[in-house]
C-alpha positions in Angstrom: -7.5 13.6 -14.4 -5.7 15.3 -11.4 -2.6 14.1 -9.8 -1.6 14.8 -6.2 1.5 14.4 -4.1 -0.3 12.6 -1.2 -3.4 10.7 -0.3 -4.1 13.4 2.2 -4.4 15.9 -0.6 -6.6 13.6 -2.6 -8.9 13.0 0.3 -9.2 16.7 1.0 -10.3 17.3 -2.6 -12.7 14.4 -2.3 -14.2 15.6 0.9 -14.6 19.2 -0.5 -16.3 17.8 -3.7 -13.5 19.0 -6.0 -13.2 15.4 -7.3 -15.7 12.5 -7.4 -13.3 9.6 -6.9 -9.8 8.6 -6.2 -7.8 6.1 -8.2 -5.1 4.8 -5.9 -3.8 1.9 -3.9 -6.3 1.0 -1.2 -4.1 0.7 1.9 -2.4 4.2 1.7 -5.8 5.8 1.2 -7.3 3.9 4.2 -4.4 5.0 6.4 -4.7 8.6 5.3 -8.5 8.5 5.9 -8.1 7.1 9.4 -5.5 9.9 10.2 -8.0 12.6 9.2 -10.5 11.2 11.7 -13.5 12.4 9.6 -17.1 11.3 9.6 -17.0 10.7 5.8 -17.3 7.1 4.8 -15.5 5.8 1.8 -16.8 3.3 -0.7 -14.1 1.1 -2.2 -14.5 -0.4 -5.7 -11.6 -2.4 -7.0 -10.7 -1.6 -10.6 -7.6 -3.7 -10.7 -5.0 -5.3 -8.4 -1.3 -4.8 -8.5 1.3 -5.8 -5.9 3.9 -3.5 -4.5 7.3 -3.9 -5.9 10.8 -3.3 -4.7 13.4 -2.7 -7.4 17.0 -3.7 -6.8 19.7 -2.3 -9.2 21.8 -4.9 -11.0 24.7 -2.6 -10.3 24.6 -3.7 -6.6 27.1 -6.4 -5.8 25.2 -9.7 -5.5 21.8 -8.2 -6.3 20.3 -11.7 -6.6 21.3 -12.5 -3.0 19.7 -9.3 -1.8 16.5 -10.2 -3.7 16.4 -13.6 -2.0 16.9 -12.0 1.4 14.1 -9.5 0.8 11.7 -12.2 -0.4 12.6 -14.4 2.6 12.1 -11.4 5.0 8.6 -10.7 3.5 7.6 -14.3 3.8 8.9 -14.4 7.4 6.9 -11.4 8.5 3.8 -12.7 6.9 4.2 -16.1 8.5 5.0 -14.8 12.0 2.3 -12.2 12.2 4.5 -9.1 12.1 3.0 -8.0 8.8 -0.5 -8.2 10.3 0.6 -6.2 13.3 2.0 -3.5 11.1 -1.4 -3.3 9.4 -3.0 -3.1 12.8 -0.7 -0.3 13.8 -2.1 1.8 10.9 -5.7 0.6 11.5 -6.1 -1.4 8.3 -5.6 -4.9 9.5 -9.0 -5.9 8.2 -7.6 -6.1 4.7 -7.5 -9.8 4.1 -7.3 -9.9 0.3 -3.8 -8.6 -0.1 -1.8 -10.5 -2.6 1.7 -11.8 -1.7 4.2 -9.0 -2.3 6.8 -9.8 -4.9 10.3 -8.5 -5.6 12.2 -8.9 -8.8 15.2 -7.7 -10.8 14.8 -6.4 -14.3 
């Protein structure tokens, strides 16, 4: 197993046959792949799904309120199309199977 500090590095190793596959989140790899503007095509096989998380420290005053604001904001941008336009900006708007993001306090 090899770790890398960016999807660009991983893609470079993949394109140069230094590795055979990448285990990473789909969206960042697709964005990095589009930025490279290469003729290589990628095959995606889902191994598991995991949502992105935002962590809010309990030390922050009124952390629960901040959590509620964050969740409301995420729901709002999904409902009004802003989230989709962000995906379009990065050329990955065709990703329709994204699970709802979740934020929580531990």
